[in-house]
N, C-alpha and C positions, 0 to 999 in steps of 0.2 A: 219620590218622596223626598222633603224637606229636613233637614241635620237636625231641628228640633222632633221631627212625625218620629225617625230615628232612632232618639232618646228615650222617648214618648214611647214606644214600642218594648225598650229593653226593661221601662223601669215597670210597665205596664207585662212582664213578664216576672219581676224578679217579688212583685207585689202581690200576681195570683197567683190561685190552686196550681198552673200546670207546673208549674214551681216546684223543683224535688226541694223538699220539706228542711236540708240542710239550710238550704240558699234563702227560703221564701221570706221578706219582708227585708232583705240583708244592702243596699242600697244605698246608695246617694246619687243625687244628678251632677255634681262633678265630678266625681270620679267617674263616671259611666262615661261622661265627655269625654274625657282626657286619654283612656283605653280605648274609646269609638277613634279617639285621631290615630288613637300610635296603630292600632290596631287597619285603619284607613290607610295610612303612609304602608304597611308593611303589604298591601293587596297591590300597591300601586309597585312596589319593587317588582313582586311577581308578574305583571301583568309585562311589564321591562320584558322583563323574560322571556316570559312567554312570546311576546311581540320580535323576540332575536330572535329567537329556536326557530318560528315560520314566516321568520321576516316577514311579518303582517303589522305593522305603528297603526294602522286604526284600528285595534282595540284600547287606544292611547282614550280619544272619540267621546267616549262615556264620559270619560272623568275631566274635561279640561270643561275651562271656566273660562271666560268669554270677556275684554275686557276691551272698549269701543273708546273713542276717537281721544286715543292716547298723541299726542302732541311732539312734533319732532323738535328739535333742538340745538343749535348747530355748535360749538368748543371750536371760537374762532383762535384759539393757540393754536388746535393741530389741523384747522382745516375741515373738522369732518362732519357728520351729520349721527343726533343722536339721538334715542330715544330714553327713557330714563323706565326701565319695567316695575305697571303697574303693582307686581306681587313678588313674592320672592319661589322660585318654583322650587320646587322638588328635586332636588341635586340626581339626572342622571347622568349615567354615562353620554357625554356629545353632546353634550347641553339637551337632550329630550327632552327638558322641563318646561323649554317651548315650542307646542306643540304646532304653530303659526303667527307669520306674522306677513299682514297683507294691506290693500287698498280694503279703506270701509266698504266701499258699494263695489269693488270689484275683488273676490275671493282668488278668485281662477288666475290672479296674477301674485303670486305668494314669493315674497322675496328668501331665496338660498341661502339657508346654512354656511356657517362655512366658519375656519378657524383664521385669528386674525392677519396671522401670517401667510395664509392660502387663498387668499379667495379670489389673484386674480389670475392665479395657476387653473381656475375650474375652466375658465372663456379657454385658454388657447388650449387645453386637454382634450375637450368636447368640439374644436375648431370648428369657437361658432363665435360670431360678434356678443364682447360684452355689452353693447349697446342697447339697455331694457332690457336687463336681466341684475337686479339691483340683489344685493347678498348681504345679512347681517353676521354679526362674531358678537358676543360679550365679552362685558369686560366687567366685570362685578356686580353689579345691584339697572348696566346699562346694555342699552344695545348701539353697537357705532353701524353705520350705511357702508359701502362701498356702490357706488355706479346707481344714485339712489335718480332718479327721475327726475325733475325739473318739476313735474307735472303736482307730486307728492307733498311738495313743502309748501307747508301756508294748513294741511288740512293732516286732519286723524288719522290713527290707523287700528288698524283693530289685532287687539295678541287676544292668541288665546293659550293658556298656561295649566299643567297640572301645580297644579299645589296646597300646599297641605289641609285639611278639613277644617282651621282656623281661620283658613284664608274669606272659609265661608260664611254669608248671615245666617242667620236662624231660620230663614224665607227661601232660600235660596234650593234649588232642584240640585239634588245630587246623584244623579245618574248611575248607582249602584249596583251594577245585572244581579239575579236572582241568586246564585250560586257563589256569589263573590260577600254579598248582606251575607245570608249563611254563615258564611266563614265569619266575617267580626261578631256577628253575631254569638258562636259557643266559645268562640277565644275568648270574649269575653264571662264568657258561664263558667270558663276552666278556667279563670286569674281569678276573677272574685270567688271561689271556692277552695284558694291558698291562701286569704285576708282570711284574717280577724274579724271577727262581727264587732261592727260601727254599731255608737249609741251617739245620742243626740245629746247638748248640755242647752243650759238654760239659754245659753245667744244664737242654740240653733245650729251650732260646729259641729265639722263630725270627730267623733274619738273613738281611736277606737277602745280594747277590752279587752 
């Protein structure tokens, strides 16, 4: 489902007969969307904890948003190639909000994440040639590349990022597994129970009473 469909389900619940009487009719679409975004981020942090516990980061695949044809630029003063992040990922340990950086049509040649000062250490520790093993490190809103293969220069890259819900368009599909969607839904129901009732003013803005 997309973001708009999730919000529509919430509104349908709060306006329908299945909703508890004390909550029926108490909703505002803008409030629903803010809560949905907040609890979506909570789910991402829970997924990260599970991924660390079980050493299974493939759990993130359902949540990643793809950005195509990200340009490779050059910082002439540093003599380094870089790309501007197409969106701000959720801040996770070890920059795990960046799920993948790769050539557009050769995802099997993923670039390796590295810290700013250890990119060259990786090759030495693994006892392998660094040639062909492109790595990247994040610096603010950019990623810089080490040992970038010249064949990629002038071509766009594919980024897969774990981003806040606000980065999704209303029509973007959001692959939230059922159990996590239910957790978000119930969390919103519970927090709405603690909110004062709302009324509409003449200009259609919500006010608490």
